[in-house]
PLY file of the C-alpha trace (Angstrom):
ply
format ascii 1.0
element vertex 349
property float x
property float y
property float z
element edge 348
property int vertex1
property int vertex2
end_header
183.00 -8.48 80.80
184.68 -7.12 77.67
183.87 -3.66 76.39
182.20 -4.70 73.15
182.40 -1.88 70.60
182.21 -4.06 67.50
178.61 -3.11 66.64
175.36 -1.89 68.14
173.90 -5.32 67.27
175.62 -6.82 70.33
173.34 -4.98 72.78
171.56 -7.31 75.19
167.84 -6.69 75.75
166.96 -4.86 78.97
165.14 -6.71 81.75
162.01 -4.72 80.92
162.28 -5.69 77.25
162.75 -9.35 78.22
159.64 -9.15 80.38
157.63 -7.63 77.54
158.75 -10.49 75.30
157.84 -13.09 77.90
154.37 -11.60 78.25
153.73 -11.16 74.52
150.37 -12.17 73.10
151.01 -14.40 70.09
149.29 -16.01 67.11
150.22 -17.31 63.66
151.83 -14.44 61.76
151.77 -16.26 58.41
147.99 -16.01 58.65
148.27 -12.43 59.88
146.95 -13.51 63.29
149.78 -12.55 65.63
148.46 -9.48 67.47
151.89 -8.34 68.69
153.39 -8.53 65.20
150.38 -6.65 63.85
150.84 -3.89 66.44
154.53 -3.63 65.58
153.80 -3.34 61.87
151.07 -0.76 62.42
153.21 1.33 64.77
156.21 1.20 62.42
154.13 2.40 59.48
152.60 5.20 61.55
155.93 6.41 62.94
157.54 6.42 59.49
154.55 7.95 57.71
153.70 5.03 55.41
150.65 2.88 54.71
151.74 -0.48 56.06
154.61 -2.42 57.62
156.13 -5.88 57.54
158.18 -7.61 60.24
161.22 -9.49 58.92
163.97 -11.43 60.61
166.90 -9.21 59.60
167.94 -6.03 57.83
169.41 -8.06 54.99
166.06 -9.80 54.47
164.29 -6.44 54.65
166.47 -4.87 52.00
166.35 -7.99 49.84
162.57 -8.35 49.99
162.25 -4.65 49.17
164.53 -4.82 46.13
162.75 -7.94 44.88
159.41 -6.16 45.29
160.63 -3.09 43.40
162.55 -4.76 40.55
162.08 -7.46 37.98
164.82 -9.72 36.69
167.39 -7.84 34.65
166.55 -4.44 36.15
169.12 -2.27 37.90
169.34 -1.29 41.53
171.32 1.97 41.57
173.23 2.30 44.85
176.45 3.53 46.44
179.66 1.57 46.08
180.16 1.82 49.86
176.56 1.03 50.78
175.76 -1.80 53.16
173.57 -3.49 50.54
176.41 -3.52 48.01
179.34 -4.36 50.31
177.87 -6.61 53.00
174.70 -8.26 51.78
176.31 -10.87 49.56
174.89 -9.72 46.25
171.63 -11.26 47.44
169.31 -9.44 45.04
171.56 -10.41 42.15
171.88 -14.04 43.22
168.20 -14.59 44.00
166.37 -12.07 41.85
168.54 -11.49 38.79
168.79 -7.80 39.74
171.79 -5.91 38.40
173.69 -3.75 40.90
174.85 -0.45 39.41
177.23 1.11 41.96
177.81 4.86 42.04
180.78 6.36 43.87
179.98 7.17 47.50
181.25 10.57 48.64
182.89 10.99 52.06
179.64 12.41 53.44
177.70 9.29 52.41
175.92 10.95 49.50
175.95 10.00 45.84
176.79 13.02 43.69
173.55 14.12 42.08
175.11 14.46 38.61
176.59 10.97 38.89
173.29 9.58 40.11
171.39 11.17 37.25
173.94 9.81 34.80
173.52 6.30 36.18
169.82 6.21 35.30
169.54 4.61 31.89
165.95 5.53 31.21
164.12 3.56 28.54
163.85 5.45 25.29
162.70 4.70 21.77
166.19 4.42 20.33
168.60 1.58 19.75
171.26 3.06 22.06
169.24 2.25 25.19
169.05 -1.43 24.29
172.63 -1.74 25.57
171.61 -1.09 29.19
169.61 -2.88 31.82
166.52 -0.80 32.60
166.55 0.99 35.98
164.38 -0.42 38.75
165.13 1.41 42.01
167.48 3.94 43.61
168.84 2.99 47.04
170.06 5.30 49.81
171.50 4.59 53.27
171.09 6.66 56.43
173.02 6.84 58.67
175.88 5.67 56.50
177.85 2.85 58.09
181.08 2.81 56.06
181.27 6.60 56.08
181.39 6.64 59.85
177.74 6.99 60.75
177.30 10.31 58.95
173.81 11.74 58.51
172.39 12.42 55.05
170.04 15.39 55.30
166.36 15.48 54.34
167.24 18.21 51.84
169.57 15.80 50.03
166.82 13.18 50.07
164.49 15.68 48.40
167.00 16.21 45.60
167.36 12.46 45.03
163.57 12.09 45.08
163.31 14.72 42.34
165.70 12.72 40.14
163.76 9.53 40.82
160.46 11.24 39.99
161.79 12.50 36.67
162.55 8.91 35.70
159.52 7.27 37.31
161.64 5.30 39.80
161.01 4.31 43.41
163.56 5.09 46.12
164.39 2.51 48.79
166.05 3.59 52.02
168.29 1.27 53.99
167.40 3.11 57.18
168.93 0.59 59.56
169.98 3.48 61.83
167.49 6.10 60.64
166.45 7.07 64.15
170.09 7.88 64.90
169.91 10.43 62.09
166.66 11.89 63.40
167.97 12.20 66.96
171.28 13.69 65.78
169.58 16.48 63.82
166.62 16.86 66.17
164.15 16.40 63.32
161.14 14.10 62.90
161.93 10.91 61.04
159.22 11.73 58.51
161.39 14.59 57.22
163.35 11.82 55.50
160.74 9.17 54.86
158.36 11.44 52.93
160.96 11.50 50.13
161.32 7.72 49.70
159.03 4.89 48.66
160.10 2.18 51.07
162.23 1.94 54.20
163.99 -0.88 56.00
164.43 -0.03 59.69
166.56 -2.24 61.93
165.23 -2.92 65.42
168.31 -4.83 66.58
170.97 -2.13 66.15
170.87 1.02 68.24
167.29 0.40 69.32
168.41 -2.68 71.20
165.91 -5.38 70.22
167.43 -8.88 70.07
166.32 -9.60 66.50
164.38 -8.21 63.56
163.71 -5.34 61.18
160.61 -3.81 59.64
159.86 -2.70 56.10
157.33 0.05 55.52
155.85 1.51 52.35
152.71 1.89 50.21
150.08 -0.85 50.46
150.58 -2.29 46.97
154.34 -2.44 47.48
153.91 -4.03 50.89
151.83 -6.89 49.48
154.63 -7.64 47.02
157.19 -7.42 49.83
155.12 -9.79 51.98
155.08 -12.32 49.14
158.86 -11.93 48.76
159.33 -12.52 52.47
157.46 -15.81 52.09
159.56 -16.79 49.06
162.69 -16.12 51.11
161.48 -18.42 53.89
160.79 -15.48 56.16
157.25 -16.34 57.19
157.18 -16.77 60.97
154.58 -18.31 63.22
154.26 -17.13 66.85
156.64 -14.29 66.15
155.06 -11.97 68.70
157.67 -13.12 71.21
160.38 -11.31 69.26
158.11 -8.60 67.85
157.46 -7.51 71.44
161.14 -6.61 71.69
160.73 -4.47 68.60
157.67 -2.73 70.04
159.59 -1.97 73.21
162.49 -0.65 71.14
160.32 1.76 69.17
158.46 3.07 72.20
161.26 3.16 74.81
164.67 3.21 73.13
164.62 5.99 70.54
165.23 9.06 72.70
168.14 7.48 74.53
170.15 7.26 71.27
171.57 10.69 72.13
173.50 8.97 74.96
175.21 6.77 72.38
176.11 9.83 70.33
177.58 11.57 73.37
179.59 8.47 74.26
180.90 8.26 70.69
182.28 11.77 71.17
184.25 10.58 74.20
185.89 7.98 71.99
186.44 10.42 69.11
187.98 13.15 71.24
190.28 10.67 72.95
191.42 8.94 69.79
192.03 12.17 67.90
194.71 13.13 70.43
196.83 10.06 69.67
199.78 10.44 67.28
199.43 8.39 64.11
195.62 8.28 64.30
193.62 9.91 61.53
190.22 11.05 62.84
188.21 14.27 62.62
185.89 14.41 65.70
183.37 16.87 64.16
182.63 14.24 61.49
181.50 11.80 64.19
177.81 12.65 64.08
176.14 9.62 65.63
177.26 6.39 67.33
179.95 5.18 64.91
183.63 6.13 65.21
185.98 5.12 62.40
189.68 5.91 62.65
192.71 5.12 60.53
196.05 3.93 61.91
197.85 4.05 58.57
198.16 0.43 57.51
196.15 -2.78 57.35
198.83 -4.57 59.36
198.79 -1.93 62.06
195.01 -2.06 62.32
195.00 -5.85 62.60
197.70 -5.78 65.27
195.90 -3.10 67.27
192.56 -4.94 67.10
194.25 -8.11 68.33
196.01 -6.32 71.17
192.78 -4.63 72.24
190.91 -7.94 72.25
193.51 -9.40 74.60
192.87 -6.43 76.90
189.10 -6.89 76.79
188.14 -4.22 74.24
186.45 -5.56 71.10
186.52 -3.49 67.89
185.79 -4.10 64.20
188.51 -4.15 61.56
187.12 -2.12 58.65
190.03 -2.87 56.32
192.56 -0.52 54.78
194.00 0.47 58.14
190.61 1.51 59.56
189.00 0.37 62.79
185.38 0.95 63.81
183.94 1.52 67.27
180.17 1.61 67.82
178.44 2.78 70.99
175.13 1.32 72.15
172.91 0.71 75.17
175.41 -1.72 76.68
178.22 0.85 76.66
178.54 3.58 79.30
180.58 6.79 79.34
182.92 5.06 81.80
183.39 2.20 79.32
184.37 4.70 76.63
186.95 6.36 78.88
188.34 2.92 79.75
188.48 1.99 76.06
190.45 5.15 75.26
192.85 4.41 78.12
193.27 0.84 76.88
194.02 1.99 73.34
196.61 4.40 74.73
198.14 1.58 76.77
198.49 -0.91 73.90
199.79 1.74 71.49
202.40 2.95 73.96
203.40 -0.08 76.05
205.40 0.63 79.19
0 1
1 2
2 3
3 4
4 5
5 6
6 7
7 8
8 9
9 10
10 11
11 12
12 13
13 14
14 15
15 16
16 17
17 18
18 19
19 20
20 21
21 22
22 23
23 24
24 25
25 26
26 27
27 28
28 29
29 30
30 31
31 32
32 33
33 34
34 35
35 36
36 37
37 38
38 39
39 40
40 41
41 42
42 43
43 44
44 45
45 46
46 47
47 48
48 49
49 50
50 51
51 52
52 53
53 54
54 55
55 56
56 57
57 58
58 59
59 60
60 61
61 62
62 63
63 64
64 65
65 66
66 67
67 68
68 69
69 70
70 71
71 72
72 73
73 74
74 75
75 76
76 77
77 78
78 79
79 80
80 81
81 82
82 83
83 84
84 85
85 86
86 87
87 88
88 89
89 90
90 91
91 92
92 93
93 94
94 95
95 96
96 97
97 98
98 99
99 100
100 101
101 102
102 103
103 104
104 105
105 106
106 107
107 108
108 109
109 110
110 111
111 112
112 113
113 114
114 115
115 116
116 117
117 118
118 119
119 120
120 121
121 122
122 123
123 124
124 125
125 126
126 127
127 128
128 129
129 130
130 131
131 132
132 133
133 134
134 135
135 136
136 137
137 138
138 139
139 140
140 141
141 142
142 143
143 144
144 145
145 146
146 147
147 148
148 149
149 150
150 151
151 152
152 153
153 154
154 155
155 156
156 157
157 158
158 159
159 160
160 161
161 162
162 163
163 164
164 165
165 166
166 167
167 168
168 169
169 170
170 171
171 172
172 173
173 174
174 175
175 176
176 177
177 178
178 179
179 180
180 181
181 182
182 183
183 184
184 185
185 186
186 187
187 188
188 189
189 190
190 191
191 192
192 193
193 194
194 195
195 196
196 197
197 198
198 199
199 200
200 201
201 202
202 203
203 204
204 205
205 206
206 207
207 208
208 209
209 210
210 211
211 212
212 213
213 214
214 215
215 216
216 217
217 218
218 219
219 220
220 221
221 222
222 223
223 224
224 225
225 226
226 227
227 228
228 229
229 230
230 231
231 232
232 233
233 234
234 235
235 236
236 237
237 238
238 239
239 240
240 241
241 242
242 243
243 244
244 245
245 246
246 247
247 248
248 249
249 250
250 251
251 252
252 253
253 254
254 255
255 256
256 257
257 258
258 259
259 260
260 261
261 262
262 263
263 264
264 265
265 266
266 267
267 268
268 269
269 270
270 271
271 272
272 273
273 274
274 275
275 276
276 277
277 278
278 279
279 280
280 281
281 282
282 283
283 284
284 285
285 286
286 287
287 288
288 289
289 290
290 291
291 292
292 293
293 294
294 295
295 296
296 297
297 298
298 299
299 300
300 301
301 302
302 303
303 304
304 305
305 306
306 307
307 308
308 309
309 310
310 311
311 312
312 313
313 314
314 315
315 316
316 317
317 318
318 319
319 320
320 321
321 322
322 323
323 324
324 325
325 326
326 327
327 328
328 329
329 330
330 331
331 332
332 333
333 334
334 335
335 336
336 337
337 338
338 339
339 340
340 341
341 342
342 343
343 344
344 345
345 346
346 347
347 348
């Protein structure tokens, strides 16, 4: 079996999770009659400190339904230029909802500079100057931040962004695909973050190990709009309790073990940092994502190809960067073997 470090989405469900899915009580979720889906939505909302939840098929659908529920056509979604929504989700809110993306520079720590964020909000005003701009609709944050190497944005930063949003009467949406990684890394309750945002998308199929699905949580009125958007997007599911059971198992059994992934990521980081020609600062590896630079796009592509031939799968992040992600399917021994394999292919005998 290859050592698959491409993403934490490649984790296979545990035998216990598979059994929970096989035994799931089901009903028609479009009618709100699937008891397992309902339990998942209720538990998600309770854990994240919000009124209600909604089960969706993917993180992209969760973010898209949320943006469509927050914004009207021609409104702006203010977000980071390195955010997952902006880089990887195919301009979905623009293509399907007429929402304008307004990217703000992402700092190396995953934050958006508060002054830049404030300057990006073109608040409506009774003057002709403001007619030039699309009106703001929502501010988006991401935590942990994928393209910044899994760094954790602090609750204190979230509070500062929330203050800006409140001054302008704007909601804040959190792409919290790996939010529990942030909570485990800092040893703080997840509600330290969620109390500062309006809506959250939480991925069940990344570090938490479910085979499919995400949840959105937020205020009741928002959630009704999001539910309608899910239906518009073709996301209404029938006997979805079979997969929702995997999500329930993930939330109740898989959160605390995320610290193992973080520890394993440190094995990778410490090993890689010792290699000549590799740019990596181990203290900046805060969770389960390790991003390192080998100096050139050609070198990164060649190294990824050589590793694949040796049974180690990694992601090419572009610009000479490669990404490794630890997860339930990766052990400490796997990480040591991956480091040894990288050493071998970089310094062939």
